[in-house]
N, C-alpha and C positions, 0 to 999 in steps of 0.2 A: 127163797129167791126174792120174795117181796121184801124181806128184812134186809137183804143185801142191797137192794135198790135204795130203800129208805136210808140205810146207813150211809151209802155212797152220797146221796143228796144232802144229808145232814152235814157230812164232811165238806162237801162243795160249798154249801151256804156259809159254813163257818169260816172257810178260808176267804170267801168273798167279803165277809164282814171284817175280818182281819185286814184285808187289803184296803177296804174302805177307810178303816181307822188310820192306817199308814198314810194314805193320800191325804186325809183330812189333817193329820198331823204335819205332813209336808207343806200343805198349803198355809196352815196357821204359822209355821216357822217361817215361810217365805214372806207372808204378810207382815209379821213382826219385824223382820229384816228390813223390808222395804220401808216400814214406818220409822224405824230407827235411822235408816239412811236419810229419809226425808227430814226428820227432826234435826239431824246433824247438819244438813244443807240449810235448813231454816235458821239455825243458830248462827250461821255465818252472815245472815242478812239481818242487820239490827235496824228496826223501823220503830221509832218511838211513837206512842200514841198520845196526842195532846187534846185537851178541850181548848176552846178558843182562848180563854184567859191565859193558858200556857203558850199558845201560839202567838198571841198578840205582840209580845216583845220583838219577835222576828220581823214584825211589820213596821217597826218604828225606831230602829237603832240610829243613833247619832254618832257616827265615827267616819273614818276615811274609806270605808268599804261600800261598794255598790252591791245592793241585794236585788236579786231576781227571784220573786216568789210566784211560783206557778201552781194554780189550783187545777187538779186533773182527777181522773179515775180510770181504772182499767177497762171499763165498759164504754168509755167515750172515744169513738173513733178519731175525731179530730185531735184529741188530746194525745193519743197514741202516735198519731202522724207527726206531731211537732216535738215529741220528746227527744228524738235524736239531735235536734237543734239545740235544746237545752244542755244536752250531754256534751255537745261540741263546745258550747260556751264554757262549761266546767272545765274541759280539757285545755282549751286555748288560753283561758285565764287562770290556769292552776297556780301560776307564780305571781299573780296580780292580786289586788284587793277587791275581789268580786266573789260573791257567794250565791249559788243557785240552791234554792229550796224547793223541792217538789212536794206539794201538800196534796196527799191522796184524800179524795172525798168518798172512797169506797166505804161501805158498811164495816164496822169494826170486826164482825164475825167472819169477814172475808180476808182478814189480815194473813192468817197462816195458810189458808188454802188457795188464795188467789193473788193477793198483793205481793207477798214475800216471793212466791215463785216467779211472778212477773218481773219483779225487780232483779232477781237472781238470773233469770233466763236472758234478760237484756243487759246484765252486767252494769246496771245504772250506778254511776260514780257520784252523781249529785246527791246531796242530803235529801232523804225521803222521810217524811212524817205522815202519820195518818191523823186526820182531824176527826175526832169523836166528840161532836157537840151537836145534839139534835135541835138546838135552838137556832136554826139557820136564819130565821126572820130577825133574830137579835144580832148575830155577828156579821151577816153579809153586809149591811150598811156601814159597819165599823171598818171593813176592808176598804169599801168605797161606796159612796152615796150613789154612784153611777151604776153599780153592779146589780143586774136583775137576778143573779144567782146562777146564770147559765155558765157552763164550762166549755172550753178552757177559758180561764181568766188568769191574768198576770199582773203583778204589781212590780215595777222596777223603780227603785229609789236609791238616793244617796243624800244622807242628811235631810235637808228640807225639800229637795227637788224630788217630786214623786209623780209617777205616771201610772194610770191604770188602763188595762186593755181587756175588753170582753171579746176576745176573738182568738182565732188560730193564727199562729205566725207562720210565714215562710222563713226559711233560714236567712235570707237577706234582710227581711224586715226586723227580725229579732236582733241581729248583729248591729243593724243601723240604730235601733232604738238604744241598745246598750251603749253604743259608742257616743250617742248624744248626751247621755247622763254620766258616763263613766269618764 
């Protein structure tokens, strides 16, 4: 009788172990599928990573286009609040010579897990780039001598007419400033 009970328990333990392996395999397969789906989604969001030297030409173009360059981050609440206004500018001026560039100041290691999903979720149509240049004390004054480094910050320029704003915009303020230069 003892042997029958022990045999029964051994069979039960073995079947539990097999079930555990099946569950672990199912979880691993599901996680891999989710990772693949996330990778496919991220591949749809193309966010170049620039150092300041690579970004700098976007701050000094001399042509018939108006440029709106906004410095922001996913963790900055005032930045997030004004992003829809920049998107509206992109849409309203889509057929005009105006370009909005959203420069993310998020850490580069947050690009795939935070910035790209943020851009995709909000379906941002403006050009988004990530600035990866740790020498902020070197490049901040090159953007504007007036800039303390706080964000949001925006440069609006066309040829030699240039304005810098270290503030969060309302929709009306942003459109008014663009109209005054464009």
